C-alpha positions in Angstrom: -8.6 22.9 -49.7 -8.8 26.4 -49.4 -12.1 26.6 -48.7 -12.1 23.7 -45.8 -9.2 25.9 -44.3 -11.8 28.8 -44.5 -14.4 27.1 -42.7 -12.1 26.0 -40.4 -10.7 29.6 -40.0 -14.6 30.7 -39.4 -15.6 27.5 -37.1 -17.3 26.0 -39.5 -16.5 22.8 -38.9 -19.3 20.9 -40.7 -18.4 22.8 -43.9 -15.1 22.2 -43.7 -15.8 18.3 -43.1 -17.6 18.3 -46.3 -14.6 20.2 -47.9 -12.6 17.9 -46.7 -14.4 14.7 -48.4 -14.8 16.8 -51.7 -11.2 17.0 -51.8 -10.5 13.5 -50.8 -13.0 12.2 -53.4 -11.6 14.5 -56.2 -9.1 12.6 -57.0 -6.4 10.2 -55.5 -4.7 12.1 -52.8 -0.6 11.8 -52.6 0.5 10.7 -48.7 1.5 13.9 -48.0 -2.1 15.2 -48.7 -4.0 12.2 -46.8 -2.0 13.4 -44.1 -3.5 17.2 -44.2 -7.0 16.0 -44.8 -6.8 13.6 -41.8 -5.2 16.1 -39.5 -7.7 18.7 -40.1 -10.8 16.4 -39.7 -9.3 15.8 -36.1 -9.1 19.9 -36.0 -12.8 19.9 -37.4 -13.7 17.2 -34.9 -12.0 18.7 -31.7 -13.8 22.1 -32.5 -17.8 20.4 -32.7 -17.0 18.5 -29.2 -16.0 15.3 -30.9 -12.5 14.4 -28.6 -12.6 11.2 -29.2 -13.0 11.2 -32.8 -10.3 14.1 -33.0 -7.8 12.0 -30.8 -8.8 8.8 -33.2 -8.0 11.1 -36.3 -4.3 12.5 -35.3 -4.2 9.0 -33.7 -3.8 7.6 -37.6 -2.2 10.8 -38.9 0.8 10.0 -36.3 0.4 6.6 -36.9 0.3 6.3 -40.7 2.4 9.4 -41.8 4.5 10.1 -39.2 7.2 11.5 -41.4 4.9 14.4 -42.4 4.9 17.9 -40.7 0.8 16.8 -39.9 2.1 14.2 -37.7 4.3 16.4 -35.6 0.8 18.8 -35.4 -1.1 16.1 -34.5 1.5 14.6 -31.8 1.1 18.4 -30.2 -2.7 18.2 -30.2 -2.7 14.5 -28.5 -0.4 15.8 -25.8 -2.3 19.0 -25.6 -5.6 19.8 -24.1 -7.7 19.8 -27.6 -8.3 15.7 -27.0 -9.1 15.6 -23.7 
């Protein structure tokens, strides 16, 4: 997950998506970790100018993990400029 965060910070979204896939497949993720992975995928898609996929990821987080900090962040993305 640290490498995914680092990739996102550097704008290397394809790299970050690969690291997120690795993290998801490494072990059975907890609901909190799944929420984080899905949210970060949305961030990557937004960074790659793929707004429909970003919006779908953010909506997934809100719908499936509504009581997490990532759902709060995803709601902000859904109402912000990133996915428009």
